[in-house]
mmCIF file of the N, C-alpha and C atoms, coordinates in Angstrom:
data_MODEL
# 
_entry.id   MODEL 
# 
loop_
_atom_site.group_PDB 
_atom_site.id 
_atom_site.type_symbol 
_atom_site.label_atom_id 
_atom_site.label_alt_id 
_atom_site.label_comp_id 
_atom_site.label_asym_id 
_atom_site.label_entity_id 
_atom_site.label_seq_id 
_atom_site.pdbx_PDB_ins_code 
_atom_site.Cartn_x 
_atom_site.Cartn_y 
_atom_site.Cartn_z 
_atom_site.occupancy 
_atom_site.B_iso_or_equiv 
_atom_site.pdbx_formal_charge 
_atom_site.auth_seq_id 
_atom_site.auth_comp_id 
_atom_site.auth_asym_id 
_atom_site.auth_atom_id 
_atom_site.pdbx_PDB_model_num 
ATOM 1   N N  . MET A 1 1  ? 76.134  88.838 90.477  1.00 0.00 ? 1  MET A N  1 
ATOM 2   C CA . MET A 1 1  ? 75.975  87.546 91.034  1.00 0.00 ? 1  MET A CA 1 
ATOM 3   C C  . MET A 1 1  ? 76.099  87.422 92.385  1.00 0.00 ? 1  MET A C  1 
ATOM 4   N N  . LYS A 1 2  ? 75.258  86.792 93.137  1.00 0.00 ? 2  LYS A N  1 
ATOM 5   C CA . LYS A 1 2  ? 75.349  86.732 94.595  1.00 0.00 ? 2  LYS A CA 1 
ATOM 6   C C  . LYS A 1 2  ? 76.226  85.466 94.937  1.00 0.00 ? 2  LYS A C  1 
ATOM 7   N N  . ALA A 1 3  ? 77.093  85.670 95.952  1.00 0.00 ? 3  ALA A N  1 
ATOM 8   C CA . ALA A 1 3  ? 77.955  84.442 96.362  1.00 0.00 ? 3  ALA A CA 1 
ATOM 9   C C  . ALA A 1 3  ? 77.060  83.374 96.999  1.00 0.00 ? 3  ALA A C  1 
ATOM 10  N N  . LEU A 1 4  ? 77.394  82.055 96.643  1.00 0.00 ? 4  LEU A N  1 
ATOM 11  C CA . LEU A 1 4  ? 76.784  80.960 97.167  1.00 0.00 ? 4  LEU A CA 1 
ATOM 12  C C  . LEU A 1 4  ? 77.117  80.689 98.700  1.00 0.00 ? 4  LEU A C  1 
ATOM 13  N N  . ARG A 1 5  ? 78.405  80.830 98.901  1.00 0.00 ? 5  ARG A N  1 
ATOM 14  C CA . ARG A 1 5  ? 79.058  80.402 100.182 1.00 0.00 ? 5  ARG A CA 1 
ATOM 15  C C  . ARG A 1 5  ? 80.138  81.426 100.488 1.00 0.00 ? 5  ARG A C  1 
ATOM 16  N N  . ARG A 1 6  ? 80.450  81.536 101.815 1.00 0.00 ? 6  ARG A N  1 
ATOM 17  C CA . ARG A 1 6  ? 81.624  82.258 102.226 1.00 0.00 ? 6  ARG A CA 1 
ATOM 18  C C  . ARG A 1 6  ? 82.506  81.280 103.093 1.00 0.00 ? 6  ARG A C  1 
ATOM 19  N N  . PHE A 1 7  ? 83.785  81.339 102.948 1.00 0.00 ? 7  PHE A N  1 
ATOM 20  C CA . PHE A 1 7  ? 84.644  80.542 103.750 1.00 0.00 ? 7  PHE A CA 1 
ATOM 21  C C  . PHE A 1 7  ? 85.877  81.297 103.881 1.00 0.00 ? 7  PHE A C  1 
ATOM 22  N N  . THR A 1 8  ? 86.693  80.878 105.019 1.00 0.00 ? 8  THR A N  1 
ATOM 23  C CA . THR A 1 8  ? 87.921  81.467 105.424 1.00 0.00 ? 8  THR A CA 1 
ATOM 24  C C  . THR A 1 8  ? 88.917  80.222 105.341 1.00 0.00 ? 8  THR A C  1 
ATOM 25  N N  . VAL A 1 9  ? 90.086  80.619 104.661 1.00 0.00 ? 9  VAL A N  1 
ATOM 26  C CA . VAL A 1 9  ? 91.123  79.692 104.626 1.00 0.00 ? 9  VAL A CA 1 
ATOM 27  C C  . VAL A 1 9  ? 92.105  80.116 105.605 1.00 0.00 ? 9  VAL A C  1 
ATOM 28  N N  . ARG A 1 10 ? 92.645  79.377 106.481 1.00 0.00 ? 10 ARG A N  1 
ATOM 29  C CA . ARG A 1 10 ? 93.600  79.462 107.479 1.00 0.00 ? 10 ARG A CA 1 
ATOM 30  C C  . ARG A 1 10 ? 94.751  78.536 107.242 1.00 0.00 ? 10 ARG A C  1 
ATOM 31  N N  . ALA A 1 11 ? 95.928  78.975 107.625 1.00 0.00 ? 11 ALA A N  1 
ATOM 32  C CA . ALA A 1 11 ? 97.003  78.256 107.600 1.00 0.00 ? 11 ALA A CA 1 
ATOM 33  C C  . ALA A 1 11 ? 97.167  77.221 108.755 1.00 0.00 ? 11 ALA A C  1 
ATOM 34  N N  . HIS A 1 12 ? 97.539  75.944 108.421 1.00 0.00 ? 12 HIS A N  1 
ATOM 35  C CA . HIS A 1 12 ? 97.699  74.907 109.473 1.00 0.00 ? 12 HIS A CA 1 
ATOM 36  C C  . HIS A 1 12 ? 99.062  75.126 110.019 1.00 0.00 ? 12 HIS A C  1 
ATOM 37  N N  . LEU A 1 13 ? 98.987  75.442 111.378 1.00 0.00 ? 13 LEU A N  1 
ATOM 38  C CA . LEU A 1 13 ? 100.223 75.628 112.153 1.00 0.00 ? 13 LEU A CA 1 
ATOM 39  C C  . LEU A 1 13 ? 100.518 74.496 112.946 1.00 0.00 ? 13 LEU A C  1 
ATOM 40  N N  . PRO A 1 14 ? 101.822 74.143 113.231 1.00 0.00 ? 14 PRO A N  1 
ATOM 41  C CA . PRO A 1 14 ? 102.208 73.078 114.114 1.00 0.00 ? 14 PRO A CA 1 
ATOM 42  C C  . PRO A 1 14 ? 101.534 73.520 115.556 1.00 0.00 ? 14 PRO A C  1 
ATOM 43  N N  . GLU A 1 15 ? 101.436 72.453 116.336 1.00 0.00 ? 15 GLU A N  1 
ATOM 44  C CA . GLU A 1 15 ? 100.806 72.460 117.600 1.00 0.00 ? 15 GLU A CA 1 
ATOM 45  C C  . GLU A 1 15 ? 101.448 73.577 118.463 1.00 0.00 ? 15 GLU A C  1 
ATOM 46  N N  . ARG A 1 16 ? 102.785 73.494 118.523 1.00 0.00 ? 16 ARG A N  1 
ATOM 47  C CA . ARG A 1 16 ? 103.557 74.527 119.367 1.00 0.00 ? 16 ARG A CA 1 
ATOM 48  C C  . ARG A 1 16 ? 103.341 75.910 118.958 1.00 0.00 ? 16 ARG A C  1 
ATOM 49  N N  . LEU A 1 17 ? 102.747 76.277 117.763 1.00 0.00 ? 17 LEU A N  1 
ATOM 50  C CA . LEU A 1 17 ? 102.523 77.562 117.202 1.00 0.00 ? 17 LEU A CA 1 
ATOM 51  C C  . LEU A 1 17 ? 101.080 77.923 117.289 1.00 0.00 ? 17 LEU A C  1 
ATOM 52  N N  . ALA A 1 18 ? 100.176 77.018 117.712 1.00 0.00 ? 18 ALA A N  1 
ATOM 53  C CA . ALA A 1 18 ? 98.680  77.117 117.636 1.00 0.00 ? 18 ALA A CA 1 
ATOM 54  C C  . ALA A 1 18 ? 98.350  78.450 118.355 1.00 0.00 ? 18 ALA A C  1 
ATOM 55  N N  . ALA A 1 19 ? 99.099  78.895 119.368 1.00 0.00 ? 19 ALA A N  1 
ATOM 56  C CA . ALA A 1 19 ? 98.625  80.172 120.054 1.00 0.00 ? 19 ALA A CA 1 
ATOM 57  C C  . ALA A 1 19 ? 98.642  81.369 119.073 1.00 0.00 ? 19 ALA A C  1 
ATOM 58  N N  . LEU A 1 20 ? 99.531  81.296 118.091 1.00 0.00 ? 20 LEU A N  1 
ATOM 59  C CA . LEU A 1 20 ? 99.538  82.355 117.008 1.00 0.00 ? 20 LEU A CA 1 
ATOM 60  C C  . LEU A 1 20 ? 98.227  82.353 116.288 1.00 0.00 ? 20 LEU A C  1 
ATOM 61  N N  . GLU A 1 21 ? 97.695  81.277 115.970 1.00 0.00 ? 21 GLU A N  1 
ATOM 62  C CA . GLU A 1 21 ? 96.437  81.337 115.293 1.00 0.00 ? 21 GLU A CA 1 
ATOM 63  C C  . GLU A 1 21 ? 95.227  81.810 116.257 1.00 0.00 ? 21 GLU A C  1 
ATOM 64  N N  . ARG A 1 22 ? 95.231  81.448 117.472 1.00 0.00 ? 22 ARG A N  1 
ATOM 65  C CA . ARG A 1 22 ? 94.266  81.927 118.304 1.00 0.00 ? 22 ARG A CA 1 
ATOM 66  C C  . ARG A 1 22 ? 94.426  83.437 118.542 1.00 0.00 ? 22 ARG A C  1 
ATOM 67  N N  . LEU A 1 23 ? 95.659  83.968 118.678 1.00 0.00 ? 23 LEU A N  1 
ATOM 68  C CA . LEU A 1 23 ? 95.827  85.430 118.792 1.00 0.00 ? 23 LEU A CA 1 
ATOM 69  C C  . LEU A 1 23 ? 95.371  86.184 117.430 1.00 0.00 ? 23 LEU A C  1 
ATOM 70  N N  . SER A 1 24 ? 95.698  85.434 116.308 1.00 0.00 ? 24 SER A N  1 
ATOM 71  C CA . SER A 1 24 ? 95.233  86.129 114.880 1.00 0.00 ? 24 SER A CA 1 
ATOM 72  C C  . SER A 1 24 ? 93.798  86.247 114.858 1.00 0.00 ? 24 SER A C  1 
ATOM 73  N N  . ILE A 1 25 ? 92.957  85.457 115.402 1.00 0.00 ? 25 ILE A N  1 
ATOM 74  C CA . ILE A 1 25 ? 91.591  85.641 115.125 1.00 0.00 ? 25 ILE A CA 1 
ATOM 75  C C  . ILE A 1 25 ? 90.774  86.313 116.453 1.00 0.00 ? 25 ILE A C  1 
ATOM 76  N N  . ASN A 1 26 ? 91.656  86.658 117.409 1.00 0.00 ? 26 ASN A N  1 
ATOM 77  C CA . ASN A 1 26 ? 91.146  87.396 118.471 1.00 0.00 ? 26 ASN A CA 1 
ATOM 78  C C  . ASN A 1 26 ? 91.441  88.882 118.220 1.00 0.00 ? 26 ASN A C  1 
ATOM 79  N N  . LEU A 1 27 ? 90.416  89.811 118.294 1.00 0.00 ? 27 LEU A N  1 
ATOM 80  C CA . LEU A 1 27 ? 90.640  91.216 117.997 1.00 0.00 ? 27 LEU A CA 1 
ATOM 81  C C  . LEU A 1 27 ? 91.541  91.897 118.983 1.00 0.00 ? 27 LEU A C  1 
ATOM 82  N N  . ARG A 1 28 ? 92.036  91.253 119.874 1.00 0.00 ? 28 ARG A N  1 
ATOM 83  C CA . ARG A 1 28 ? 93.021  91.826 120.786 1.00 0.00 ? 28 ARG A CA 1 
ATOM 84  C C  . ARG A 1 28 ? 94.223  92.413 120.085 1.00 0.00 ? 28 ARG A C  1 
ATOM 85  N N  . TRP A 1 29 ? 94.689  91.770 119.034 1.00 0.00 ? 29 TRP A N  1 
ATOM 86  C CA . TRP A 1 29 ? 95.918  92.157 118.353 1.00 0.00 ? 29 TRP A CA 1 
ATOM 87  C C  . TRP A 1 29 ? 95.664  93.675 117.718 1.00 0.00 ? 29 TRP A C  1 
ATOM 88  N N  . SER A 1 30 ? 94.409  94.121 117.459 1.00 0.00 ? 30 SER A N  1 
ATOM 89  C CA . SER A 1 30 ? 94.164  95.404 116.831 1.00 0.00 ? 30 SER A CA 1 
ATOM 90  C C  . SER A 1 30 ? 94.397  96.588 117.672 1.00 0.00 ? 30 SER A C  1 
ATOM 91  N N  . TRP A 1 31 ? 94.494  96.353 119.053 1.00 0.00 ? 31 TRP A N  1 
ATOM 92  C CA . TRP A 1 31 ? 94.761  97.391 120.027 1.00 0.00 ? 31 TRP A CA 1 
ATOM 93  C C  . TRP A 1 31 ? 95.920  97.172 120.860 1.00 0.00 ? 31 TRP A C  1 
ATOM 94  N N  . HIS A 1 32 ? 96.398  95.967 120.979 1.00 0.00 ? 32 HIS A N  1 
ATOM 95  C CA . HIS A 1 32 ? 97.497  95.519 121.894 1.00 0.00 ? 32 HIS A CA 1 
ATOM 96  C C  . HIS A 1 32 ? 98.769  95.512 121.103 1.00 0.00 ? 32 HIS A C  1 
ATOM 97  N N  . THR A 1 33 ? 99.552  96.702 121.423 1.00 0.00 ? 33 THR A N  1 
ATOM 98  C CA . THR A 1 33 ? 100.855 96.843 120.701 1.00 0.00 ? 33 THR A CA 1 
ATOM 99  C C  . THR A 1 33 ? 101.751 95.666 120.758 1.00 0.00 ? 33 THR A C  1 
ATOM 100 N N  . PRO A 1 34 ? 102.039 95.081 121.914 1.00 0.00 ? 34 PRO A N  1 
ATOM 101 C CA . PRO A 1 34 ? 102.898 93.923 121.991 1.00 0.00 ? 34 PRO A CA 1 
ATOM 102 C C  . PRO A 1 34 ? 102.505 92.794 121.074 1.00 0.00 ? 34 PRO A C  1 
ATOM 103 N N  . THR A 1 35 ? 101.108 92.507 120.834 1.00 0.00 ? 35 THR A N  1 
ATOM 104 C CA . THR A 1 35 ? 100.761 91.533 120.032 1.00 0.00 ? 35 THR A CA 1 
ATOM 105 C C  . THR A 1 35 ? 101.051 91.897 118.523 1.00 0.00 ? 35 THR A C  1 
ATOM 106 N N  . GLN A 1 36 ? 100.810 93.156 118.118 1.00 0.00 ? 36 GLN A N  1 
ATOM 107 C CA . GLN A 1 36 ? 101.090 93.500 116.913 1.00 0.00 ? 36 GLN A CA 1 
ATOM 108 C C  . GLN A 1 36 ? 102.597 93.480 116.506 1.00 0.00 ? 36 GLN A C  1 
ATOM 109 N N  . GLU A 1 37 ? 103.442 93.778 117.652 1.00 0.00 ? 37 GLU A N  1 
ATOM 110 C CA . GLU A 1 37 ? 104.856 93.695 117.426 1.00 0.00 ? 37 GLU A CA 1 
ATOM 111 C C  . GLU A 1 37 ? 105.257 92.168 117.304 1.00 0.00 ? 37 GLU A C  1 
ATOM 112 N N  . LEU A 1 38 ? 104.571 91.280 117.917 1.00 0.00 ? 38 LEU A N  1 
ATOM 113 C CA . LEU A 1 38 ? 104.899 89.900 117.787 1.00 0.00 ? 38 LEU A CA 1 
ATOM 114 C C  . LEU A 1 38 ? 104.652 89.473 116.316 1.00 0.00 ? 38 LEU A C  1 
ATOM 115 N N  . PHE A 1 39 ? 103.530 89.704 115.738 1.00 0.00 ? 39 PHE A N  1 
ATOM 116 C CA . PHE A 1 39 ? 103.223 89.281 114.436 1.00 0.00 ? 39 PHE A CA 1 
ATOM 117 C C  . PHE A 1 39 ? 104.252 90.062 113.481 1.00 0.00 ? 39 PHE A C  1 
ATOM 118 N N  . ALA A 1 40 ? 104.587 91.301 113.695 1.00 0.00 ? 40 ALA A N  1 
ATOM 119 C CA . ALA A 1 40 ? 105.450 92.038 112.819 1.00 0.00 ? 40 ALA A CA 1 
ATOM 120 C C  . ALA A 1 40 ? 106.817 91.480 112.823 1.00 0.00 ? 40 ALA A C  1 
ATOM 121 N N  . GLU A 1 41 ? 107.314 90.832 113.895 1.00 0.00 ? 41 GLU A N  1 
ATOM 122 C CA . GLU A 1 41 ? 108.582 90.182 113.933 1.00 0.00 ? 41 GLU A CA 1 
ATOM 123 C C  . GLU A 1 41 ? 108.699 89.005 113.172 1.00 0.00 ? 41 GLU A C  1 
ATOM 124 N N  . ILE A 1 42 ? 107.635 88.294 112.864 1.00 0.00 ? 42 ILE A N  1 
ATOM 125 C CA . ILE A 1 42 ? 107.681 87.111 112.128 1.00 0.00 ? 42 ILE A CA 1 
ATOM 126 C C  . ILE A 1 42 ? 108.212 87.375 110.737 1.00 0.00 ? 42 ILE A C  1 
ATOM 127 N N  . ASN A 1 43 ? 107.825 88.476 110.109 1.00 0.00 ? 43 ASN A N  1 
ATOM 128 C CA . ASN A 1 43 ? 108.212 88.920 108.747 1.00 0.00 ? 43 ASN A CA 1 
ATOM 129 C C  . ASN A 1 43 ? 107.917 90.368 108.653 1.00 0.00 ? 43 ASN A C  1 
ATOM 130 N N  . PRO A 1 44 ? 108.698 91.276 108.987 1.00 0.00 ? 44 PRO A N  1 
ATOM 131 C CA . PRO A 1 44 ? 108.368 92.789 108.931 1.00 0.00 ? 44 PRO A CA 1 
ATOM 132 C C  . PRO A 1 44 ? 107.807 93.231 107.508 1.00 0.00 ? 44 PRO A C  1 
ATOM 133 N N  . ALA A 1 45 ? 108.379 92.823 106.579 1.00 0.00 ? 45 ALA A N  1 
ATOM 134 C CA . ALA A 1 45 ? 108.139 93.220 105.195 1.00 0.00 ? 45 ALA A CA 1 
ATOM 135 C C  . ALA A 1 45 ? 106.643 92.652 104.717 1.00 0.00 ? 45 ALA A C  1 
ATOM 136 N N  . LEU A 1 46 ? 106.479 91.368 105.245 1.00 0.00 ? 46 LEU A N  1 
ATOM 137 C CA . LEU A 1 46 ? 105.297 90.812 104.769 1.00 0.00 ? 46 LEU A CA 1 
ATOM 138 C C  . LEU A 1 46 ? 104.093 91.359 105.614 1.00 0.00 ? 46 LEU A C  1 
ATOM 139 N N  . TRP A 1 47 ? 104.380 91.682 106.853 1.00 0.00 ? 47 TRP A N  1 
ATOM 140 C CA . TRP A 1 47 ? 103.389 92.293 107.792 1.00 0.00 ? 47 TRP A CA 1 
ATOM 141 C C  . TRP A 1 47 ? 102.898 93.676 107.144 1.00 0.00 ? 47 TRP A C  1 
ATOM 142 N N  . LYS A 1 48 ? 103.766 94.423 106.584 1.00 0.00 ? 48 LYS A N  1 
ATOM 143 C CA . LYS A 1 48 ? 103.338 95.631 105.971 1.00 0.00 ? 48 LYS A CA 1 
ATOM 144 C C  . LYS A 1 48 ? 102.550 95.403 104.602 1.00 0.00 ? 48 LYS A C  1 
ATOM 145 N N  . GLN A 1 49 ? 103.105 94.265 103.846 1.00 0.00 ? 49 GLN A N  1 
ATOM 146 C CA . GLN A 1 49 ? 102.456 94.001 102.701 1.00 0.00 ? 49 GLN A CA 1 
ATOM 147 C C  . GLN A 1 49 ? 101.031 93.503 102.770 1.00 0.00 ? 49 GLN A C  1 
ATOM 148 N N  . VAL A 1 50 ? 100.696 92.813 103.908 1.00 0.00 ? 50 VAL A N  1 
ATOM 149 C CA . VAL A 1 50 ? 99.330  92.248 104.148 1.00 0.00 ? 50 VAL A CA 1 
ATOM 150 C C  . VAL A 1 50 ? 98.486  93.217 105.001 1.00 0.00 ? 50 VAL A C  1 
ATOM 151 N N  . GLY A 1 51 ? 99.037  94.396 105.090 1.00 0.00 ? 51 GLY A N  1 
ATOM 152 C CA . GLY A 1 51 ? 98.205  95.515 105.762 1.00 0.00 ? 51 GLY A CA 1 
ATOM 153 C C  . GLY A 1 51 ? 98.042  95.273 107.230 1.00 0.00 ? 51 GLY A C  1 
ATOM 154 N N  . ALA A 1 52 ? 99.067  94.662 107.896 1.00 0.00 ? 52 ALA A N  1 
ATOM 155 C CA . ALA A 1 52 ? 98.969  94.350 109.284 1.00 0.00 ? 52 ALA A CA 1 
ATOM 156 C C  . ALA A 1 52 ? 98.018  93.517 109.695 1.00 0.00 ? 52 ALA A C  1 
ATOM 157 N N  . ASP A 1 53 ? 97.675  92.462 108.864 1.00 0.00 ? 53 ASP A N  1 
ATOM 158 C CA . ASP A 1 53 ? 96.463  91.473 109.075 1.00 0.00 ? 53 ASP A CA 1 
ATOM 159 C C  . ASP A 1 53 ? 97.156  90.181 109.580 1.00 0.00 ? 53 ASP A C  1 
ATOM 160 N N  . PRO A 1 54 ? 97.027  89.873 110.879 1.00 0.00 ? 54 PRO A N  1 
ATOM 161 C CA . PRO A 1 54 ? 97.679  88.648 111.229 1.00 0.00 ? 54 PRO A CA 1 
ATOM 162 C C  . PRO A 1 54 ? 97.301  87.353 110.495 1.00 0.00 ? 54 PRO A C  1 
ATOM 163 N N  . VAL A 1 55 ? 95.982  87.190 110.244 1.00 0.00 ? 55 VAL A N  1 
ATOM 164 C CA . VAL A 1 55 ? 95.561  85.990 109.621 1.00 0.00 ? 55 VAL A CA 1 
ATOM 165 C C  . VAL A 1 55 ? 96.133  85.898 108.191 1.00 0.00 ? 55 VAL A C  1 
ATOM 166 N N  . ALA A 1 56 ? 96.112  86.983 107.483 1.00 0.00 ? 56 ALA A N  1 
ATOM 167 C CA . ALA A 1 56 ? 96.787  87.033 106.132 1.00 0.00 ? 56 ALA A CA 1 
ATOM 168 C C  . ALA A 1 56 ? 98.293  86.815 106.221 1.00 0.00 ? 56 ALA A C  1 
ATOM 169 N N  . LEU A 1 57 ? 98.913  87.345 107.411 1.00 0.00 ? 57 LEU A N  1 
ATOM 170 C CA . LEU A 1 57 ? 100.286 87.130 107.507 1.00 0.00 ? 57 LEU A CA 1 
ATOM 171 C C  . LEU A 1 57 ? 100.644 85.609 107.729 1.00 0.00 ? 57 LEU A C  1 
ATOM 172 N N  . LEU A 1 58 ? 99.853  84.955 108.625 1.00 0.00 ? 58 LEU A N  1 
ATOM 173 C CA . LEU A 1 58 ? 99.979  83.428 108.785 1.00 0.00 ? 58 LEU A CA 1 
ATOM 174 C C  . LEU A 1 58 ? 99.798  82.508 107.569 1.00 0.00 ? 58 LEU A C  1 
ATOM 175 N N  . GLY A 1 59 ? 98.841  82.973 106.749 1.00 0.00 ? 59 GLY A N  1 
ATOM 176 C CA . GLY A 1 59 ? 98.627  82.365 105.504 1.00 0.00 ? 59 GLY A CA 1 
ATOM 177 C C  . GLY A 1 59 ? 99.591  82.607 104.436 1.00 0.00 ? 59 GLY A C  1 
ATOM 178 N N  . ALA A 1 60 ? 100.314 83.647 104.554 1.00 0.00 ? 60 ALA A N  1 
ATOM 179 C CA . ALA A 1 60 ? 101.284 83.976 103.460 1.00 0.00 ? 60 ALA A CA 1 
ATOM 180 C C  . ALA A 1 60 ? 102.825 83.600 103.805 1.00 0.00 ? 60 ALA A C  1 
ATOM 181 N N  . VAL A 1 61 ? 103.100 83.630 105.138 1.00 0.00 ? 61 VAL A N  1 
ATOM 182 C CA . VAL A 1 61 ? 104.486 83.340 105.578 1.00 0.00 ? 61 VAL A CA 1 
ATOM 183 C C  . VAL A 1 61 ? 104.923 82.039 105.160 1.00 0.00 ? 61 VAL A C  1 
ATOM 184 N N  . SER A 1 62 ? 106.129 81.838 104.912 1.00 0.00 ? 62 SER A N  1 
ATOM 185 C CA . SER A 1 62 ? 106.640 80.475 104.494 1.00 0.00 ? 62 SER A CA 1 
ATOM 186 C C  . SER A 1 62 ? 106.721 79.651 105.730 1.00 0.00 ? 62 SER A C  1 
ATOM 187 N N  . PRO A 1 63 ? 106.406 78.376 105.538 1.00 0.00 ? 63 PRO A N  1 
ATOM 188 C CA . PRO A 1 63 ? 106.518 77.339 106.680 1.00 0.00 ? 63 PRO A CA 1 
ATOM 189 C C  . PRO A 1 63 ? 107.984 77.285 107.236 1.00 0.00 ? 63 PRO A C  1 
ATOM 190 N N  . ALA A 1 64 ? 108.933 77.495 106.497 1.00 0.00 ? 64 ALA A N  1 
ATOM 191 C CA . ALA A 1 64 ? 110.459 77.556 106.961 1.00 0.00 ? 64 ALA A CA 1 
ATOM 192 C C  . ALA A 1 64 ? 110.501 78.701 107.957 1.00 0.00 ? 64 ALA A C  1 
ATOM 193 N N  . ARG A 1 65 ? 110.010 79.886 107.649 1.00 0.00 ? 65 ARG A N  1 
ATOM 194 C CA . ARG A 1 65 ? 110.080 81.061 108.413 1.00 0.00 ? 65 ARG A CA 1 
ATOM 195 C C  . ARG A 1 65 ? 109.399 80.786 109.822 1.00 0.00 ? 65 ARG A C  1 
ATOM 196 N N  . LEU A 1 66 ? 108.267 80.032 109.710 1.00 0.00 ? 66 LEU A N  1 
ATOM 197 C CA . LEU A 1 66 ? 107.594 79.786 111.140 1.00 0.00 ? 66 LEU A CA 1 
ATOM 198 C C  . LEU A 1 66 ? 108.417 78.896 111.956 1.00 0.00 ? 66 LEU A C  1 
# 
């Protein structure tokens, strides 16, 4: 069966953390070690669990942790 539509679900972040969302959808994180480390610091175990995917991390991390 062919999919009818594709969509992406993103976490809604507070305005002061909006830069994290912009970084997560910019492929810079894939080669820029300091950016990878920034996301890993949010929740190291979850970072590994989501396969070092910043979009998935922001969608899965608890609001209290952010």
